[in-house]
N, C-alpha and C positions, 0 to 999 in steps of 0.2 A: 497800793503803795508798798514798796519794799525799801528802795533807796529813799530815805526820808530827808536827807540834807547833804549838801556838798558845798564846800567852800575852798576855793583855790588860792585866793589872794592875788592871783595874776591880774585881776581887773583893777586892783589897787584903789578900791573905793570903800570907805566906811559906809555901812548900810548894805553891802553886798550880802544878800541872804538875811538881812536884818541885823547883822552883828554890830555891836557898839564897843568902843574902846574908851579907856580912862587913862589919864596920866601918860606915862612913858611907854607907849606902844606905837611902833612905826612899821610901815611896809619897808621891807629890805630886799634889795635885788642882788646882794653880794653873797648871801648864804641861802641857797634854795635847794629843795629836794627835787622838785619838778617844776616845769614852767618858768616863770620869770620873777616871781616874788614870793616872799614868806612874810610872816608877822613876827617881829621881834618884840619881846616883852622884857624890859630892863629889870634888874634886881631891885628889890625893895621889900617892905613889910608884906605879910600875907595878903595877897590880892589887892594891895595898894595900886599896883600896876596890873591891869587885867583887861581882857576882852570877853564879852559874853555872846553866846550864840543861842538865840531862841529857837525852839522846835516849832514847826508849823502845827503839829498835833502832839499833845502830851502823850507820853509812852510809858507803860509799865515795864516793858522790856525793850532794851536797845543794845546794839553793837556800835561802839564808837572806835574810830581809828584816827590817829593823827601822827604825822611825822614830827619828831622831836630832836632838836640839836642843842646840846648843852655846851656853853662856853667854858673852857677850862678854868678851874679855880677851886679853892678849898671851901667846901661847904661849912659854914660856921654853925648852922642849926637847921633842923628840918623845916621845910617850907611847903605850905599848901599851894599846889600848882594846878589842881583840877577839882571842881566841885560840880555835882549834879544837884539841881534844885527844882522845887515846885514853887513858883512865885519867888518870894524872898527867903523861903525855908530851905536850908541845906540838908539834903538827905544822906549825903556821903561824898567821898572824894578821895583823891590821891595826894600824898605828900612826897617830896623828894628829900631824903634824909642826908645826914652828913657823910654817909658812905656812897652817895649818889645812887641809892636804891629807892624804888618806888614803894610806898606803903599804902595799904588800903585802910580807910577810916570810915566809920559809921557816924551818922548824925552830923552835927556841925563840928566835925573833927574832935569828937569827944571820946571815941573808943577805937583804938587801933586793933584790927583783926587779922592782918596778914602783912607780910613783907616779901618783896621780890627776891628770888634766888640769884638774880643777875643785876649788876650795876649798870647804870647808863654811862657809856663811854663818852668822855668829853671830846669835842671836836669832830664828831661825825654824826650823820643822821641815823636814827633808829626809828622803827615803826612801833608805836604803842597802841594796843587794842584793849578795850575794856568791854566786857559783857555785864550788864546790870539788869537784874530782875528785882523789882521792888515788891516785897511781900512780907507778911507778918511772921510766918514760920518757915516758909520754903523759899526765901529769897536767895539770890546767888550774885556774887561779884567775882568775876574771873579776869585775870590780867595776863596779857600776852606781850612779849617783846620779840620783834622780828619773827612773828608767827609761832613762837614757842611759849607754852604756858609757863609762867614764872611765879604765880601766886593765885590762890582762890579761897573764897569764903562761902559757906552755906549756912543759912539761918535767917535771923530777923534782920532785914534790910530796910524796914519801915519804922523809923524812929517815932513817928506820930501818926496822924490820920491820913496823910497824903499817900496816894497809891500810884503816883506817876511822876515823871520828870518832864518839865517843859523848858528848862534852861540849862545850858552848860557854861561854866565860867573857867577861863584859863588864866593862870598867873605866872609868876616868875620863880627863879631859883634863889637860894639864900645869898650867894656870893658870886653871881654871874648871870648874864642874860640867857634866856631861852628863846629859841626860834621854833615856830610851829608852821606846818604846811600840810596840805592834802587832808583836810578834815572831812571825814565821811561818817554818816550815821545811817545804819540800817535798822529797820524794824523787823518783826518776825512774820509779816504777812507775805502773801504771794508765793511764787515758786522760784523767784530769782532774787539775788541780793538780799536774802533774809537771814544771813548768818554772818560769820566773820568776813570783813572786807578783804583781809589777807594781803595788805600792802599795796593796794591799788593806787595808781598815780592819777592826778587830776590835771588836765591840760585845757587851757582856754584857747579856743580856735576863733580868731577874729575874722570878720568879713574881709574879703580880699578881691571881690569882683561883683559886677552887676549880673543878675539873672535875666531870664527872658520876660518876666512880667514885672513891670515897673509902674505902678499906679499911684504911688505916694509922691509927694513933692519934696525934693531935697533943698536944704538951705545950708550953704550957698548952692546955687544951681550948678549942674554938672553931673558927675557920677554920683550914684546913690550910696554905694558902700563906703565912700570916703567920709560920709557924714556920721557913720555909726561904727567906725573902726578904732575908737579911742580907748585907751587904757591908761589912766582912769577915764571914765566917761566925761564928755564935754557937753555943756549946755549951749555952746555957741554955734555948733553945726548939728543938724538933726534932719530926720524925715518926718513929714506931717501928712496925715490923711484928713481930708475935709468932709468926707461922707463915709457911710458904712459900706462894708463889703469890698473895700479896696485892698488889693494884694500887692505886696512887694516881695520879690524873691532875690536872695543874695547868695553868692558863693562864699565859702569860708575856707580858711587854710587847711591843708592836710594834716593828719596826725603825724607825730614824729616817726622817723624811720624805724625806731626801736619798738614801736607799738606792735603788739602781737594779738591782743585780745581786747575787745570793747565790752565792758560790763554794763554800761548805761550811757545815755546821751541826755544832757540837760541843756535846754534853750533858756537863755535869760536876757532880759532887756531892762533898761533904765528909762522909764516912760512916764508921761502924765497926760491928763485930759485938759483941753483948753477951757472948757466950761461944763455945765451940766447938760448941755445939748449934745445930741449924738454927733460924732461917735464918742463913746466914753469908755469902751473896753477894747482889749487887745487879745487876739488869739495868736499863740506862737505855734509854728508848724515846721515840719520837716518835709521836704520834697524828695521822694525816693521813687526811682523808676518812673518819673513823669507824673506821679500823684502826690498831692499835698495832704498831709495828715496833721490835723490841728488839735491843739489843746482846747479845753473849755475856755470861754471868754474870761479874761483876767480883769478884775475891777481896777481902775486907775484912780489916783487922786489928782488934785489940782496942783500938787507939787510933785517933784520927781519921786517915783515909786519903783522899787525893785520888784520885778515879776519873773517867775520862772516856771518851767514845766519839765517834769522828769519822765523820760521813756525808759523803763527797765528792760523792755523788749522791743524789737523792731516792729513798728506799727504796720509795716507791709507784710509781716509774717516772718517766722524764723528768728534767728539770732542776729544781733548786730555783728558786723565784721569790719575790719579796717577798710576794705574796699567799698563797702556800702556807705560808711560814714564819709569817706573821701569823695564819693560821687554825689552825696546829698547836698541840698541847698537849704538855707534858712528861709522860712516864709513868715510874713507878717500880714495879718488880716484885721482891719478895723471893724469894730462891732458897736451895736447900739448901747 
């Protein structure tokens, strides 16, 4: 694992990647950095309006990126707008102050240790990146804005006994809404996607055609891809596999013309198992050059479950390119 998490909001579904929202948080299609939607968090008290992103694995080191758009307005007081947590314990976070600058805080916003040298301009997208290393004496928190370092702290970043982060919580500004897009988390493992994301954009490519192998049953009958091309996902049309080992292959939309480099590919599905009898798992795959490359079987629940698989590198060998991705197909395989 290197790319540990990615959320686009283009799917416009609470629960995409497991994230949860409270109070005034809405998908917005009018202010977006990439794709078709962002998450708008309305102003309010500290984290009264927020959304949380759980990590699949707790990390002692992580690189976080998010696009941030601040609505114009006078900040009346500093506002906590990002926290990294272990369970319910806040280990540190960022505040947006009255000068529209980001501040680095330790613990449950008890100690301010650094302030950005640059303000967040209102009415335009900026890319915020944070490197966090949780440690007792050699911890690090470094802040970048549009790939330029604007603040850093070295020392004790471990306020208690917790040594890792498993949840991120995003909040609002003091006197105006904030919009978030293109959330990406890297860990430090592997040989790719193990450092700063660097402003990468995340694009949802929906199915747009049937492939050559179609062994699942569509409801309603007809084309297969039209039952799974919804954003947000729909429960009224779907594909169903009645036994194990069945494969469905689907074409998906091309990358935008402006795309030059592909850093990773993530396949995701909104799926469930009908009962405890087989099939009960789903493998997500990419068909590249006529060969299907599958993820391990993903466990499904009896209610809709978000599942995904990340390919940091081309499973067929070499690097991902725009042409490779545009020629690939999505593959679904039912499992025991």
